[in-house]
C-alpha positions as CSV (number, residue, x, y, z in Angstrom):
1,M,-117.2,-144.0,113.9
2,T,-114.1,-142.6,112.1
3,K,-113.6,-138.9,111.4
4,T,-114.0,-139.7,107.7
5,T,-117.3,-141.5,108.3
6,A,-118.6,-138.8,110.6
7,S,-118.2,-136.2,107.9
8,A,-119.5,-138.4,105.1
9,P,-122.8,-137.5,103.4
10,V,-125.9,-139.3,104.9
11,L,-128.1,-141.5,102.7
12,S,-131.6,-142.0,103.8
13,P,-133.3,-145.4,103.4
14,R,-135.2,-144.0,100.4
15,A,-132.0,-142.7,98.8
16,L,-130.5,-146.2,99.3
17,N,-133.6,-147.7,97.9
18,R,-133.4,-145.8,94.7
19,A,-129.7,-146.4,94.2
20,T,-130.0,-150.1,94.8
21,L,-133.1,-150.4,92.5
22,D,-131.1,-148.7,89.8
23,R,-128.2,-151.1,90.1
24,Q,-130.7,-154.0,90.2
25,L,-132.3,-152.9,86.9
26,L,-135.6,-152.4,88.7
27,L,-136.2,-148.7,88.3
28,R,-136.6,-149.1,84.6
29,R,-136.3,-152.2,82.5
30,S,-132.9,-152.7,80.9
31,G,-132.0,-153.6,77.4
32,L,-129.3,-156.0,78.5
33,S,-129.2,-159.5,77.2
34,A,-130.2,-162.2,79.7
35,K,-126.5,-163.3,80.0
36,A,-125.2,-159.8,80.5
37,A,-127.8,-159.2,83.2
38,V,-127.0,-162.5,85.0
39,G,-123.4,-161.4,85.0
40,H,-124.0,-157.8,86.1
41,L,-126.2,-159.1,89.0
42,L,-123.5,-161.6,90.1
43,G,-126.0,-164.4,89.6
44,L,-129.6,-165.0,90.5
45,Q,-131.0,-166.9,93.5
46,A,-132.2,-170.2,92.2
47,Q,-133.3,-172.5,95.1
48,N,-136.3,-173.3,92.9
49,V,-136.3,-173.6,89.1
50,K,-138.5,-170.7,88.2
51,P,-137.2,-167.7,90.3
52,P,-134.4,-166.8,87.8
53,Y,-136.9,-166.4,85.0
54,Y,-139.2,-164.2,87.1
55,A,-136.2,-162.2,88.3
56,L,-135.2,-161.4,84.7
57,A,-138.8,-160.8,83.6
58,A,-139.0,-158.0,86.2
59,R,-135.7,-156.4,85.0
60,L,-135.3,-156.8,81.3
61,D,-137.1,-155.3,78.4
62,G,-138.1,-157.8,75.8
63,F,-137.1,-160.8,77.9
64,A,-138.5,-164.2,76.9
65,P,-137.9,-167.3,79.2
66,E,-136.5,-169.3,76.3
67,E,-133.6,-166.9,76.2
68,L,-132.3,-168.0,79.7
69,S,-133.3,-171.6,79.0
70,E,-131.2,-171.7,75.8
71,L,-128.3,-170.2,77.7
72,M,-128.6,-173.0,80.2
73,A,-128.9,-175.7,77.6
74,D,-125.8,-174.3,75.8
75,R,-123.9,-174.3,79.1
76,E,-123.5,-170.5,79.0
77,V,-125.2,-170.3,82.4
78,V,-125.3,-172.9,85.2
79,R,-126.9,-173.8,88.5
80,I,-124.5,-174.2,91.4
81,V,-124.3,-173.7,95.1
82,T,-122.4,-170.4,95.8
83,M,-123.5,-167.4,97.9
84,R,-124.9,-168.2,101.4
85,S,-124.7,-171.9,100.6
86,T,-127.6,-171.6,98.2
87,I,-128.2,-172.5,94.6
88,H,-127.6,-169.6,92.2
89,T,-127.8,-169.3,88.4
90,H,-124.4,-167.9,87.2
91,T,-122.8,-167.3,83.9
92,A,-120.2,-170.0,83.1
93,E,-117.5,-167.4,83.7
94,D,-118.8,-166.4,87.1
95,C,-119.3,-170.0,88.1
96,L,-115.6,-170.6,87.7
97,I,-114.8,-167.3,89.5
98,L,-117.2,-167.1,92.4
99,R,-117.3,-170.7,93.5
100,P,-113.6,-170.8,94.5
101,L,-114.1,-167.4,96.2
102,V,-116.7,-168.8,98.6
103,Q,-114.8,-172.0,99.4
104,P,-114.1,-170.8,102.9
105,A,-117.8,-170.8,103.6
106,R,-118.1,-174.3,102.2
107,D,-115.3,-175.4,104.5
108,R,-117.1,-173.9,107.5
109,E,-120.3,-175.7,106.5
110,L,-118.5,-179.0,106.7
111,I,-117.8,-178.4,110.4
112,N,-121.5,-179.0,111.0
113,F,-121.2,-182.6,109.7
114,R,-117.9,-183.6,111.2
115,K,-119.6,-186.1,113.6
116,G,-120.9,-188.0,110.6
117,L,-117.6,-187.9,108.8
118,Q,-115.3,-189.4,111.5
119,G,-112.6,-191.5,109.9
120,V,-113.4,-190.0,106.4
121,D,-110.4,-188.8,104.4
122,L,-112.0,-185.7,102.8
123,D,-109.3,-185.3,100.2
124,R,-109.8,-188.9,99.1
125,L,-113.5,-188.4,99.2
126,A,-113.1,-185.4,96.8
127,V,-111.1,-187.5,94.4
128,L,-113.6,-190.4,94.4
129,A,-116.6,-188.1,94.1
130,R,-115.0,-186.3,91.2
131,D,-114.4,-189.6,89.4
132,L,-118.0,-190.6,90.0
133,V,-119.8,-187.5,88.8
134,E,-117.4,-187.0,85.9
135,A,-118.0,-190.5,84.7
136,E,-121.7,-189.7,84.6
137,P,-123.9,-187.1,86.4
138,R,-125.2,-188.5,89.7
139,T,-128.1,-187.6,91.9
140,M,-127.3,-187.0,95.6
141,K,-128.8,-190.4,96.4
142,Q,-126.5,-192.1,93.9
143,L,-123.5,-190.2,95.3
144,R,-124.4,-191.2,98.9
145,E,-124.7,-194.8,98.0
146,A,-121.5,-194.9,96.0
147,L,-119.5,-193.2,98.8
148,L,-121.0,-195.4,101.4
149,T,-119.2,-198.4,99.9
150,E,-115.9,-196.7,100.8
151,W,-117.0,-195.5,104.2
152,P,-119.9,-197.7,105.4
153,D,-119.8,-196.3,108.9
154,A,-120.2,-192.7,107.9
155,D,-123.4,-190.7,107.8
156,P,-124.7,-191.0,104.2
157,Q,-126.0,-187.4,104.1
158,A,-122.8,-186.1,105.5
159,L,-120.8,-187.9,102.7
160,A,-122.9,-186.3,100.0
161,I,-122.7,-182.9,101.5
162,A,-119.0,-183.2,101.9
163,A,-118.7,-183.9,98.2
164,R,-120.8,-180.8,97.4
165,C,-118.6,-178.7,99.7
166,K,-115.3,-180.0,98.4
167,L,-116.2,-179.9,94.7
168,P,-117.9,-177.3,92.5
169,L,-120.9,-179.4,91.5
170,V,-123.3,-178.0,88.9
171,Q,-126.8,-179.2,88.3
172,V,-126.9,-180.6,84.7
173,T,-129.8,-180.0,82.3
174,P,-132.6,-180.6,81.8
175,R,-132.8,-179.3,85.4
176,G,-133.5,-175.6,85.3
177,L,-134.8,-175.5,81.7
178,W,-138.1,-173.5,81.2
179,G,-141.0,-175.8,81.0
180,R,-139.0,-179.0,81.2
181,S,-136.7,-179.3,84.3
182,G,-136.0,-182.7,85.8
183,Q,-134.4,-184.3,88.9
184,V,-131.1,-182.9,90.3
185,A,-128.1,-184.6,88.8
186,L,-124.6,-183.3,89.4
187,T,-121.2,-183.1,87.8
188,T,-118.2,-180.8,88.3
189,A,-118.2,-177.3,86.8
190,E,-114.9,-178.0,85.1
191,H,-116.2,-181.1,83.4
192,W,-119.5,-179.5,82.4
193,L,-117.9,-176.3,81.1
194,G,-114.8,-177.9,79.6
195,R,-112.4,-175.5,81.4
196,P,-110.9,-175.3,84.9
197,A,-111.4,-172.7,87.6
198,G,-108.3,-170.7,88.5
199,P,-106.9,-170.1,92.0
200,A,-108.8,-167.6,94.1
201,S,-105.8,-165.3,94.4
202,A,-105.3,-164.6,90.7
203,G,-105.7,-161.1,89.2
204,P,-108.9,-159.0,89.0
205,A,-111.7,-159.5,86.4
206,P,-113.5,-156.6,84.7
207,A,-116.5,-155.2,86.4
208,G,-120.0,-155.8,85.0
209,P,-122.1,-153.3,83.0
210,T,-123.6,-150.3,84.8
211,P,-127.4,-150.2,84.9
212,T,-127.4,-146.8,83.1
213,D,-125.6,-148.2,80.0
214,P,-127.6,-151.1,78.7
215,A,-125.4,-151.4,75.7
216,S,-122.3,-151.9,77.7
217,A,-120.8,-155.4,77.9
218,G,-120.2,-157.0,81.2
219,P,-117.9,-159.9,82.1
220,A,-120.3,-162.4,80.7
221,S,-121.6,-160.5,77.6
222,A,-118.7,-160.2,75.2
223,G,-120.1,-161.2,71.8
224,P,-123.2,-163.2,71.0
225,A,-124.1,-166.2,73.1
226,S,-122.8,-169.5,71.7
227,T,-125.5,-171.8,70.3
228,G,-123.3,-174.9,70.4
229,P,-122.1,-177.1,73.2
230,A,-119.5,-175.7,75.7
231,S,-115.9,-176.2,74.5
232,A,-112.6,-175.6,76.1
233,G,-111.5,-172.0,75.9
234,P,-109.4,-169.4,77.8
235,V,-109.6,-169.7,81.5
236,P,-111.4,-166.6,82.9
237,T,-109.3,-164.3,85.0
238,E,-109.9,-165.1,88.6
239,P,-110.7,-162.1,90.8
240,T,-109.3,-161.3,94.2
241,P,-112.0,-160.3,96.7
242,D,-111.2,-156.7,95.7
243,A,-112.6,-157.2,92.2
244,T,-115.7,-158.9,93.5
245,V,-116.2,-156.0,96.0
246,L,-116.3,-153.6,93.1
247,R,-118.8,-155.8,91.2
248,Y,-120.9,-156.2,94.3
249,L,-121.1,-152.4,94.7
250,A,-122.1,-152.0,91.0
251,A,-125.0,-154.4,91.6
252,F,-126.0,-153.7,95.2
253,G,-124.3,-150.6,96.4
254,P,-124.0,-148.3,98.3
255,A,-123.2,-150.9,100.9
256,S,-121.3,-151.7,104.1
257,V,-118.8,-154.4,104.7
258,K,-121.4,-156.4,106.6
259,D,-123.8,-156.0,103.7
260,M,-121.4,-157.7,101.3
261,Q,-120.6,-160.4,103.9
262,T,-124.3,-161.1,104.2
263,W,-124.6,-161.4,100.4
264,A,-121.6,-163.7,100.0
265,G,-121.9,-165.7,103.2
266,L,-118.2,-164.8,103.9
267,T,-116.4,-163.1,106.7
268,R,-113.2,-161.0,106.9
269,L,-113.9,-158.8,103.9
270,R,-112.9,-155.6,105.7
271,D,-109.3,-155.7,104.4
272,A,-110.5,-155.7,100.8
273,F,-112.7,-152.6,101.4
274,E,-109.8,-150.9,103.1
275,R,-107.5,-151.6,100.1
276,L,-110.1,-150.1,97.8
277,R,-111.0,-147.1,100.1
278,P,-108.9,-144.6,98.0
279,R,-110.9,-145.6,94.9
280,L,-114.4,-145.4,96.5
281,R,-116.8,-142.8,97.7
282,I,-117.8,-143.0,101.4
283,F,-121.3,-142.4,102.7
284,R,-123.1,-143.3,105.9
285,D,-126.7,-144.3,106.7
286,E,-128.9,-142.7,109.2
287,N,-127.5,-144.9,111.9
288,G,-124.0,-143.8,111.2
289,V,-122.9,-147.1,109.4
290,E,-120.2,-146.5,106.9
291,L,-121.2,-147.2,103.3
292,F,-118.9,-147.7,100.3
293,D,-119.8,-147.0,96.7
294,L,-118.3,-146.6,93.2
295,P,-117.6,-142.9,92.5
296,D,-119.6,-142.8,89.3
297,A,-122.3,-145.2,90.1
298,P,-125.9,-143.9,89.8
299,R,-127.6,-142.5,92.8
300,P,-131.0,-141.2,91.7
301,T,-132.9,-138.7,93.7
302,E,-135.4,-139.9,96.3
303,D,-138.4,-138.8,94.3
304,T,-137.4,-140.9,91.3
305,P,-140.5,-143.0,90.3
306,A,-140.2,-146.7,91.1
307,P,-142.9,-148.7,89.2
308,P,-144.4,-151.9,90.8
309,R,-142.4,-155.1,90.3
310,F,-143.3,-158.7,90.8
311,L,-140.3,-160.6,92.2
312,P,-139.7,-164.3,92.8
313,E,-139.2,-165.9,96.2
314,F,-135.6,-165.5,97.4
315,D,-134.8,-162.6,95.1
316,N,-131.3,-161.4,96.0
317,L,-132.6,-157.8,96.3
318,L,-134.1,-158.8,99.6
319,L,-131.3,-161.0,100.8
320,S,-128.1,-159.2,100.0
321,H,-127.7,-156.6,102.8
322,A,-127.3,-156.9,106.5
323,D,-129.7,-153.9,106.9
324,R,-132.6,-154.6,104.6
325,T,-134.6,-151.5,105.5
326,R,-133.6,-150.0,102.1
327,V,-136.2,-152.4,100.6
328,V,-138.2,-153.9,103.5
329,P,-140.0,-151.5,105.8
330,Q,-139.5,-152.3,109.4
331,E,-143.2,-153.0,110.0
332,Y,-143.0,-155.7,107.3
333,W,-140.0,-157.6,108.5
334,G,-140.7,-161.3,108.3
335,R,-144.0,-160.9,106.5
336,S,-142.7,-162.5,103.2
337,W,-141.9,-165.7,105.1
338,Q,-143.9,-168.3,107.1
339,G,-141.8,-171.0,108.6
340,N,-139.7,-172.4,105.8
341,Q,-142.0,-171.0,103.2
342,A,-140.8,-167.9,101.3
343,Y,-143.4,-166.1,99.2
344,R,-143.0,-164.2,96.0
345,T,-142.8,-160.5,96.7
346,L,-144.3,-157.3,95.3
347,L,-142.6,-154.0,95.3
348,V,-144.6,-150.8,95.2
349,D,-142.8,-147.4,95.2
350,G,-139.6,-149.4,95.5
351,F,-140.4,-151.2,98.8
352,L,-141.8,-154.5,99.8
353,A,-145.6,-154.0,99.8
354,G,-147.1,-157.4,99.2
355,V,-146.8,-161.1,98.3
356,W,-148.3,-163.0,95.4
357,K,-148.9,-166.4,93.9
358,L,-150.2,-168.1,90.8
359,T,-153.0,-170.5,91.5
360,G,-154.8,-172.2,88.7
361,D,-155.8,-169.4,86.3
362,T,-155.5,-166.6,88.8
363,L,-152.7,-164.3,89.9
364,V,-153.5,-163.5,93.6
365,V,-151.9,-160.4,95.1
366,E,-152.0,-159.8,98.9
367,P,-150.9,-156.3,99.9
368,L,-149.3,-156.0,103.3
369,G,-150.8,-152.6,103.8
370,R,-153.3,-150.4,102.0
371,L,-152.8,-149.6,98.3
372,T,-154.4,-146.6,96.7
373,K,-156.6,-147.1,93.7
374,A,-153.9,-145.7,91.5
375,E,-151.4,-148.2,93.0
376,Q,-153.8,-151.1,92.5
377,K,-154.2,-150.1,88.9
378,D,-150.4,-149.9,88.4
379,V,-149.9,-153.3,90.1
380,T,-152.6,-154.9,87.9
381,A,-150.9,-153.5,84.8
382,E,-147.5,-154.8,85.9
383,G,-149.1,-158.2,86.7
384,Q,-150.5,-158.4,83.2
385,R,-147.1,-157.5,81.7
386,M,-145.4,-160.2,83.8
387,L,-147.9,-162.8,82.8
388,A,-147.7,-161.9,79.1
389,T,-143.9,-162.3,79.3
390,L,-143.7,-165.6,81.1
391,H,-147.1,-167.2,80.2
392,P,-148.0,-165.8,76.7
393,G,-151.3,-167.1,75.3
394,T,-152.6,-168.1,78.8
395,S,-155.5,-166.2,80.2
396,Y,-155.2,-165.2,83.9
397,D,-157.5,-163.3,86.2
398,I,-155.8,-160.9,88.6
399,R,-157.4,-160.4,92.0
400,F,-156.4,-158.9,95.4
401,G,-156.8,-161.6,98.1
402,T,-155.0,-163.8,100.6
403,V,-151.7,-165.5,99.8
404,V,-150.1,-166.1,103.3
405,G,-152.1,-169.0,104.8
406,G,-154.5,-169.0,101.9
């Protein structure tokens, strides 16, 4: 611990909880547009199709799923593998900014498949794969089969994964559209969006809107959303890691270096934090870990009310810090997972307190501990609001029961 860190103010888990919930638009619903919110949050986890819609329903006032679906249809937002090698929904601008930034992680991922890629020229593979998917969107199966004709002795799965790692491949619509979806078909981000990504070392991009100023415009919210097809336009300014650090803190801070590395799936971000140190406030958690934050970012008091929120599986709130105790009580670690199955999560008083599922015409809520009658009433009211937002006109019962193993 440095002398500076030793003298830095201490933030309790509850203080960190309230600060992070505020940045995540979860203390109070925001008036941001869907596009501005996706930009401010640096994307939404989207391993499955529905989570981004549930994530915004929990965060935005007046949100309708058609708003995000139309943005996707108009190529204002896209689905692409970025943080932690997982699919995210990003604004078009952030797709072109963040995908090059995480390329080192994609290169490391390829190491796991080197045995199946012996004798494969990866640069040539990237050229061939680009030609294939830009001629027409391809499924992973189609991509495997086409690349096998060039390298018949290679592992088919490894060939397709190599293409995904070497190229910024987006999932084209109708995949991801609300109420429609479809199989995964891929093309390059540059081809889909009609503009190239810049080099990862170019200058900084503006930070996103702060949660306390819903009217402010973030990097993805300048002007109304386009209702026409994507067209070539100015190439967005590519950030250094420094600019992304500032945006990460605006959405997830206060945070440590390891926290951001966990979020991004990257390593060696310490230098960026050190360059920014003179511009940041320094705190520490109760274990003495150094935390960085934007000087003017909101840090609400510990007694700030935090209403219940229904979150999707894989919500980034629960996945973007090395130390997750700011949201997940230690006694509940691992309770929102069973094997490879992740459950949709419920926050009560700002912390993980249960899991939930929709089955037939019933919303089933399983608390992980005891809820008071007042808390059950508030959870029920929030469940009704969520259902009315995402499934208007459909009648659901709400009951407290078993989700895990049920």
